[in-house]
Every structure is written in C-alpha cells, then in structure tokens.
N, C-alpha and C positions, 0 to 999 in steps of 0.2 A: 381808766377814763371814765366809764360809765358812772362811778361812784361820785364824780365830781360835778355831774351836771345832772340834777334830779328831773328835768323836763324832757328827757330823752334827745338830748341834742345829737347823740351818736346816730340816731335812726330819723331825726327829722328832716324835712326838705330843705336844705339850705339854712334860713333863718325864720321859716315858718314855725308857729308854735300854736298848740290846740287852743282853738279859739271857743269852742263850745263843750259842754257837759252834760250828763243826764242826771235828773233828778230823781228821786227815790220813787217818784210815780212814773217815771219812764219817759218823760218828756225832755227833749233837747232845749237847752238854755243857752243864751250867749254869755261871754265872761260880763259884759257890762250890765247884765241883769241880776248879779249874785252878789253877795257879800263877800268881803275878803276873807282868805284862810279856809280852815277846815270848816268853818261855820258855813260854807256853801251848800254843803249836805249833797255834793254831786259825786258822781262816779264815771269812770272813763266809757264812752259808749261801744268801745271796742272790747277791752277786757275785763270790764266792771270793778276796776282796782279803785279805791278811793282818790280823789283829785283834790289839789290845794288851789284855789282861786289867788293868783298872784296879780294884785292891783297896784300898781305905783304911784298912782295920782299924780301931783305936780312937783315931784323930785326934781333937782336940779338937772340932772340927766336921764330923763324919763325913758322907761323901756316899755313895750307894747305888752297890754295887759293879756294875760293867758293862764291857761290851766296847767298844773303839772301833777303829775303821778306822785302821789305820798310816798310809795315805795319805788326803789329804783328797778324798774322792770323794762324789757325790751318789748315795747306795744308798738309794732311796727304800722299797722293800719288804723291807728286811732283817728288820723285827720279825716281820711277817706269815709270810715264808717260814721263820723260825726255828720258829715254833710250828708250822706245818705240817708241816715236816720231823720234828719232835719228835713230834707227834700220829702219824704213820706209824710212826716206831722205835718207840714205845710199844706201838701194836696188833701189830707183828711180834713183839716181844718177848715180848707176855703171851699171845698164842695164846687170846685169850677176850675177851669184852666182854658187856656187857648189850645184848639187843635189844629194840626197842619192843615195844610192845603192837601187838597187829593189833586195830584198833578203828577207828571213823569215828562221828562225831558232826555233826550238821547240823540246824539249825532245831528242837532238842529232841528228835531221833531218835538213840538211840546204839545200835550193834551193836559186840559184840565176841566175838571166837574165841579170842585167847591172849592171857595177861597179858604184861607185861615179864617177861623172863627172862635168865639169865647162860648164855651158850653156851661152852663150850670148843671149840677149833680144834687140828686136828693139823699144819697148816703155815701159813705167810703168806709173802707177797711182796709187795713195794712197786713201783708204777709198772709194773704189768702192761699189755701192749697186747693188746686186744681188736679185733675189727673195727670201726673208727671210734670207739674209745673207749679211752682210757688210763686205768684205775684206779689210784685212789690206793692202795689196800692191797685184796688178794684173799685171803681167809681161807679154807682148805679143810678140810673133814672128809671123810673118805673121798671119794666121788665128787661129792659136793656142794660148791659154791663160794659164797661171800659177798662182794660187792663192796660196800668201805666208801669213801666220797667224805668228805672232810674240808673244811668250811665254815670259812673265815676271814674272806675278803673277799668272795668270788664264790660264791652257790649255783649249783647245778646247773640250767642253763636246761632250757627246755621241748626244746629239739633234743636235748641230751645225754641227758635222761631217755629220750626216744623211742629213741636208740640203744641204751642198756640195756635197754631192754624187749624189743627185738628181739633181744637176747642171750638171752633167756628165763633170766636168772640173777639171784637175788634180789641187792638193792640197798639199802643203807641210809645215809643221810647224818647226820653227826654235825656238830651246829652249835657252834663254837667262837668265833664272832663276837663274842659278849659277854665272851670271858675276857680277863681282863688279861693284857698282852704281858708284864709282869715276874712272872707267877704261878711259883710255885716247881715244881720237876719233880713233887712229889707231887700238887700241885692239878691240874696239867695231867693227868696220869695216871688222876686219880680222875674229871676230866671228860670224859676220853675214851673211859674203860672203863666208866663207870657213870653220871655225874651229868648230863653235857651234854645239852641237847636232842637228840633223834634221832627220825628219821622214815624210814618205807619209802620208798625211789624207785621199787621194783617187788618185788611178791609176790604170786603167784597169790592167796593166802588173803586179802591186805589188798584186792585187787581184788574179790574174792568179797563182803568186808564192805561196800566202798563200793556196790557193786551193790544189795545188799540194803538199804541205806538210801535209795539212789535209787529203788528200787521203792516202798519205803513213803512217801516224800515224794512220788512220782508219784500214787499213789493216793489219798492226801490231797488233792492239788491236784484229780484229778479228781472226788472227791467235792465239794469246794467250788463247784467249776465246776458241777456238775449241780445243787448247791442253788442256787446263784445263778441258773443259769437258770431252774429252776422258780419261783423269787421272780420272776423279770422275766417269765415267763409270765404268773402270775398278775397283776402289776402292770399289763401291758399289757391283759389281759383286762378288769380295772376300767377302765381308760383308755379302751377303747373303748366302754364301757357308758355314760360320762359326756355329758350332755347339752349343747347348743351354748349358750354363754354369751348370758345375758339382757341386754338394754341396760345397765340399772343406774344412767343419769343421773338418775332421779328420786329416787334415795336421799338423804337430807337431807344426810350428810356429802359425797357427791359434788356434790350441787347447790351446796352451800356454796364447795367447794373450786373449781368452774368458774365461779362468780361472781368470786371473787378473780382467778382466772387471766385471765378476761377483761379484767378492771379493770387487769391489769399487761401486757397484751399479749401474754401467753405461749401465747395459744390455738393457734398453729400447733405447739407442742410436746406436745400432747395427742392421742389418736385414731391415733397412728403404729404401722403394722403393722412390728414391730420383731421377732418369730419365730415360726416355726410352732408349733403346740401351743397356741392361745389358750383352749382350753377348759379349761386348767388353772388358770383362776380363772372365777369365777361369772358376771362381767360383762364388758362390751365393753371392749376396750383404752381408750377414749375415759375411762369411768368409773373404772377402777383407775389408770389413769395420771393422771389428776386427783389421785387421793388422794397417790399416790406424789409428784406435782410440789409439792403444798401442803406436804407433809411435808419434804420434803428441801430445798426453795430458799425457798419463802414463809416457813414456820414458822422456819426457821434465821437469818431476818434481823431485826435485826442478830445477828452471833455473837461472843459474848463468853465465851471459855474453855470452850466445849463442844467436844468431840473431832470430833463429827461422828456419822453414823450407818451401820452396817453393813446391808449386804444382807440378812442374817437379822432384824435389827431392823425393816427395811421390810416383809419379810414377815409378821413378827409385827403390824404395824401393819394390814395389810391384813386378816389374819386377825381382829383385833379388830373391824373393820368387817362381818365375815360373807361376806368376799369369797372364800374359799378353800373348794374342794369338800372334803367329809368326807374323800375320798382322800387329800388332801394336807395333813391336819392333824397326820401324823406325819412326821417327816424321814427320809429315807433316804439311804444312802450313794452317793457318786460312783459308786462300781463297779457298784451295783445300777441306777443311773440309765442308766449307760452300756450295761449289757446290754439295758436296756428300749428304748433307742433302737437298739441294733441290729436287736430284732425289730420296733419300729414306728419309723421314722424320723420321723414327725409327734409323737413324745411329747416332753413338755416337762414342765417344774414350774414353781410360782409364783416359786422362786428364778431358775431360768433366764429367765423373762420379765422379772423386775424387774432383773436384771442386763444383760440386752441393752437395756432401756430407760435404765437409768441410764448406761451407755457412751454412749449416744446424746446423753444430756443433756451428758454431758462433751465430746463433739465440738462440740457447740454453744456451749459455754464458759459453761454455766449451773451446772456443779458440778465439784469437784475431788476427788482422792483421796490420802489419806495414811494408810499403815499400814492399807489395807482400811476405812478410815473415809470416808465421803463428806459432803461438805459444800457449801454454796455459798458461792463465793470473796467476799470483802468487802475494800474498800479504807478502812481506818481513816485518817482524817487528825486531826492535831491541831495546834492553832494555840497556839505556844510564842512567847512575848516574843523578838525578834529578838536581842537581846543575849545570852539564854540560850541560844538555839540557836548563835551564832557561838562562844561560849564552849565548849559542849559538842563542837561539830565541831573547833574547836581543839585540844582536848585528845585528842580522838579521832584528830587527824593525828598528833599527837607519839606517842601510844600505838601507832599503825600504823608510824612510822618505827621506833620502837624494836623492835617485833615483827620487822619487815622485815630489822634490822642483825642481831638476833639469829638469825633463820633462816639468813641468809648466812653469819653466822660459825660456827653450827653444821657447815654443810657444809664449811667451811675445814678441818676437821679438826685435825691438831695445830699448824698454823701459826696456826690462830684463838684458841689457849688462852690466849696470852699477850698478846692484842692489847688496846691501851687503846680500847675502846668510846666511853667517855665524851669523851676527848679527841679522838677523831674526829668525834664528833657536834658539837662546837664550834669545830671547825676548818674555815676556807673550803678550797675545793678548785677550782683552775682558773678563778678570777674567779667562782666562784659563792658565794653567801653560805653560812655553816655550815649544816648540814643540820636543826638544830633550829631556826633562823631560818625556813628555808624552810618547814619543816612548819608553824610557827606562824603564816605568812603566808598560807599556802595558793595559790590561783590557778594560773597557767599555770606557774611555775616549780615548784610542787609535783607538778604533773603530770608536767614534765620528769623530776624526780626520782625519781617512781615508775617511769616509764618507763624510766629507766636500771638501776633495782632489777631489773624485769621482763627487761631484756636479760642482765644478769647470771645471773638464775634459768634464763632461756633456755639460756644457753651451758652449764650442765650437762647439758642435753639435746641440744644441737647445738652442737659445740665451735666456738667463735669465739675465736681468739688474739687479735684486733683490738679486742674488747669492751673499753670503759672501766671498769675495776675500782675507780675513785674512791680509791685508796690501800689497798684491803682487800685481805689476804693469801690470795687464793683462787687463783693460778696452778697450784700443785701440785695442789690440788683437782679442779680443771677438767681436767686431765690424768690424773688418776685417773679420774673420771667417764667420760670418753672412751673409755679403754681398757675399764673394766667395762662401757659400753655395746656395744662391740663385741663383749666375750665373751658378753653377754645375748643380742645379735642372733644369733650363730651357734647358742646354745642354743635360741633360739625357732624357728630355721629346722630345726634337727634335730626339735624336737618337732612341729612343725607335720606335716613330712613323715610322723612315726610316727601322729600322730592322723588324717592323712587316710589313710593305709593302712587303720588300724583302722576309720574310717568306712566306707571303702569294704568292708570284710569284713563289718560289720555290715547295710549296705544288702543285700549279696549274700544273707546269712544269712535277712533278713527277705523279699526276693524270693522265695527257693528255697521259703521255706515257704508263701507265698502261692501260688506256682505250682504246687507239689504239691498244694493243697488244689482248686485249678481244674482241672489236667489230669491229676492223677495220674500213671500211668505215663509220659505223654508229656510231663511238664513240662521234663524235662531238654532234649530235643528242641527244645521251644518256645522255652525259654530261650536255646540256642545259636543259634538261627536268626537272618538277618540282620533287623534291624527297619526297617521302613516308616517314612517314605515314601522316604528316600535309599537305603536298603540298604548302608550303609557299615560299619555296627558291628552285633554282635549284641545282642539285648535284655540280656544279662547283662552285656555292656560297658557299654553304656548306664547301666545302674543303678549299675554301681560309679563311674562318672563323676561323678554329681551326685545329690543329693537330689531334684530337680526329674524327673528321669527315673525315679526311684525311686517318686515319688508317682504320677506319669503311668501307670507300670507296674501299681502297685496298685490304682488307679482302674480301669484296664482288666481285671485280674482280679476285682475287686469286681463290675464290670459283668458279666462272663462268669458269674460264681457266682450272681448275680441271676436272670440269664437262664434258667441251668440249673433254680434254685428255681422261677420262673415257669413253665417249661416242664412240670416235674414237678407243680406244683399243679393246672395245665391238664389234664394227663393223669389225675390222680387224681379230678378233677372229673367227667371225661368219664366214665371207668368207673363212677362212682356213679351219675352220671345214667343211662348206658344200662342199669345195673343195676336201677335204680327202675322204667325203663320195661319191662324183661323180668318183673319181678315183678308189675306192674300187667297187662301182656298175658296172663301165664299165669293170674293170678287171675281175671280177665275172662274169658278165651276158651280157656283150656287151652296146654298147651305146644306142640302142632303149630301152631297158629294163631299162637302167638307167633314161633314159628321162621320161617314164612313173613312175617309182618308186618315184623319188624327187619331181614330180609335183602332184600327185593324192593323195587323202586322204586315211590314213591306219587305218584301225580298231585298228591294235595293239598299234597305237600312239593316241588312242582317237579320230579317225576321221581326224586328222590333217596332212597337208602334211609333209614329211621328209625335205623339204627345209625350212619350218617355225619352226619346231623342233631343227634341228641340227644347235646350235648357240655356243656351247663351247665343251670342250673335254668330259665330262659326257654324253651330249646328242649325241656327235659323237659315243661313245661308244655304246649306245642302240641302235643307228640306224644301225651301222655294224653289230651288231647281228642279225639286220632283212635281211641285204644284204647277210651275210655268216650264214645261219642257222646251217648247218653243222658242222662247226668249233666251233659255240657257243655250240652246243648239245655235242660235244665231250670233249669242257671245264667242261660243267655242270656233265658228265658222268666220 
C-alpha cells in the first residue's frame, strides 16, 4: 500500500498533506513560495529526506498543493514538526509577541495584576540549552529573558515546568494543538504572535496572583467549616436534650400493623437493634419498624405498576404518624450530619435508622431496590393457553436466532457486509437441520445451536481458531479482535501501574495529614519508624502498600486523638472542680484555712490531700461536705 502513495497517505491525518518544507538554509517555507518538483530544493522538517513540491495549478480537477517525500518512507511526525519549526522561526523573526494576562480564577474568585499585552524584544534564539532544559525559543530584552515553549502535540509536563521554575526565568507556553496543519503562514504567524491560547509556565507575578486566590479560597473554606462546626454543635446540643423513646406499641397505627405482621409470620423482623441513636424517633424500634414493614411490604402487595417507595417517603410516613421528634422535622444535609456524628458518635437521624432497617429487610429477602426505590418482590404468574404459549415461544426463538446472527455478522466487519444471511438461515450445516427449522422446533438441538453461537461469541474474547464458525465469515474478525485484545491488555497494565502509584501517593497524603494532626512535629519520626509486630516495614511503607493498612493507621491515629481529647477534658474538669472547692473553702473559712485544707492530708479522705481527690463533680461534692460540715449535717437531718 505504501508504494502506491508517495506522499505518506498511510500515515497522514485524514486528507491533510505536508504544506511546509525546509530549505537548505534551515528555514521553513510554504508550498506556495517554492517552484514545483524537485527544484524546490526542500527537505522534510522531520526526517530531512528530500521533498517534491506537487503544485497542480488550474487543472480541471485541482488538488491541494503539497510536499511529498521523494522516497516512500514512514515519516509520521512531519506535519507536527513542520508546524513546530515554523512557529519557532516566526518568533525569532518577529522579536515580539502578545504575553498572556497575569490572572487567576478559581471557584468564582478572580484576581488580575496585568492585562495581556504586546511585548517587543531585542534578540531571539531557538533551541537554547539551559541546565536540564532545552527551550524552544528564548527572547531577550536587555538583561531579561523569556522562554517560549511551543505546544503542538505534547504539552510541557510537570517535571519540565519544575526545571524551568528552578531557572527563575519567566516562561510561557503557546498552544497550537488545535491549529490546522495546512494553515497558511499568515494564519500561523497570527496564532503564534497574537491569537493562539497561551499561558505562563513561570512568572513570579503569576505565582503571587495564584497565591492570592488560594488565600481567598482558604479563608472561604475556613469560614464555611467554622459555620458548619457551629451548626453541628447546636444540633448535637439539641440531640443530647432529646428524651428516650417511649414504647409506642399502643398507638392505633402501630397496633394495627403488629396484628398484620403477626398474622403473616413477620414478627421476627420487627424490634431489631439496627443502629445507634434510637432516640431519633419518638417510639421504640418495634413500633416504628412495624409501621415501615407494613408500609413497604404488606401494603405493597400485590404490586402493579407502582415504582416503590424511597427512604424519604418512608420518613414522611413516620412523620405523618407523629413518630418524629420536632428536631428532625427539618431535613439536614449530609455534611452537617457527618459533622454532628464526628462530635457525637451516637448521633443519628430518622433517615439513617430507616435506611439501616430497610437494608436489613433486603438481606432477609423481603424487599428489593431499583433506582433508590424500595418495594416488595412479587412473582406474577399468568396462565396462558398451551398453544398460545408455544406459538409465542416459537416466534421468540426465531427472533432470537435472527438477532444472534445479526450481532455475529456485525462483528464480522467488511467480510460480513455482503453475506447472504437469509440463505444461510435456510441451509443445513454438517448434518444439522437449517437454523430456522432448529429455532422453530426448539428442544435440545436449539440449545446446542445457541451454545455454538456462544462459543463463537466467546472466541472474540478468548481467541480459539478451532471453533466451528458454521460457515459464517468471521475468521478475519476473530484475528483482529485477538490483536486488539492484546493491545488493550497492555494499555490496562500500564494504566493499572499508574493508578496504583497514584493511589499510594493519595494514601500517603491522607496518612501524613492525620499523623500531623495527632503527633505534630513528631509525625515524621512516627511515620518512618518500623511498625509492630513484625517490625519489617515502616508505617509509611505499609500505608502506601494497601488501603487496609491505611485504614488501620487512621484508626490508630483517631484513637490517639480521642485519647488526647479525653485526657484534656479530664484535666479541665479536675481544674474546674479544684477551683470550685477552693472558692467554697475561701468563702467558708478564709484563704489561709483554704490553703491548709487543700494541701494537707485529711483522714476523712483516707489520708489523701483534697487537691488530689477533687477531680470531678462527685469528688467535689464529697470535699464540699468537708468544707461545709454544718450544711451537710442539716441535709442529713
């Protein structure tokens, strides 16, 4: 094929042909600016092979003028390389371009210090080598330099940008990836110098603008977090004040539901401890679960055309029966609920309790879910005349056969387009009756035919050149599928490796953040210490290895933070109790007596000092009885 097309049609993009060549002096020139044939004196910008200028003039059926290689070689990157070199040539000739604005915008926050503007330069050079970086073009004005990177197919990656930043030299990237490879020189020049998208790879002023936007977003996030925390604290406070749920089985709606539940032998499915936080509902689990079970299972039978009930709908049903505390008559977002649970682990909502209970019913096989709607499963059986059923089943088998053949032929590609499907359906194959006859009769022979189709379909996934294709034109398609499968497997392997590395980095970041919160300045030493019991790997290495180790490490850190909080709470409570005792002793007997009392052992306290004993409300009360014996005596009297 390649020998029939000297202009690389097997490799070019669609109908795009090479519009630019390179002269002996190294300059990129357009096809319109050279003479026709080999006399153009140009070579390929990518492979340096001689080019032929094909110019068609005003022929009856004109074709686009283009360069073609004199020899038939596979020059894949000629179009992109020509555009890349032309862009660099335009920049070095023009000594000026439009610089992008210095601005940043994220999440509705925009900051800008400079508008986009045209900048003239005094000198320019292409392919300039810096430590670790070869710049496409460097423009200079006095002592200042600007690196310009041209994006045609590959953008500057993070590593290259990091090396540029270390140079502390301003740099931009001009994006020509969407520019037509056959654009005329004027269009390319306008794109390079003015109109093409461009961005800063490095500029201290751009960094300052980005930092300003980051600061605004961080302040917004902190304000939102503090607001959420205050709301959660208020919600938890109201939660703590809720009374314990009453029994509720004497309510008319509950009593009626329990009667039906008993009659249907569903009693074992009510009164179950499904989750913590039972006081999120006014009545006992047995009472509200009876209402849910009746609504969702019993009242849904039989189920004709009803889509089912959502969890919010069940919550509304309980609210209609007066089973919700006033605290939960207003819905709250998941974020607020999560924050409340972080403050009070036993916090729950009616929706949470109902969801846990319905999932339990699902495990018991009493309900099923589709599109977040729950319903009771039902088996609908219809009695249809034997002959009608056989007729329908016969037609279903024939339709199934035609569908299977059509699906197989679609996968055959070009070889299946001219295949006579109708003739094949009516033709016997290897002592087997015609496929239409087999489908009409059903039975074991039809099962064998479907199994043969299944083996053919499986061959597209696991290549088997011995499978019986039953005269269908599939061999070429099977070979193409096998090659595509191998290519896809390699891509999946590479993607899996990249995903595993990204997941490990994400686990490490989460682990570092949690460790810093728990250990502060000692976090790094704790993370890099060998982890018990085997002491073969560091904690950080274990966390990077799997999500299980990350979860275990985060739980350990959570336990440490919880312990620290408990210790701090105990310390504050002890300080408050001792302060209250001190105030009472001073009020009752004076400061001198108070000093002696709290600091000396007291036989009534088993020889311990009151300042050591008074650590909580109970011990405070005991010590206050020693300070105010008369009041304590009157109370006992």
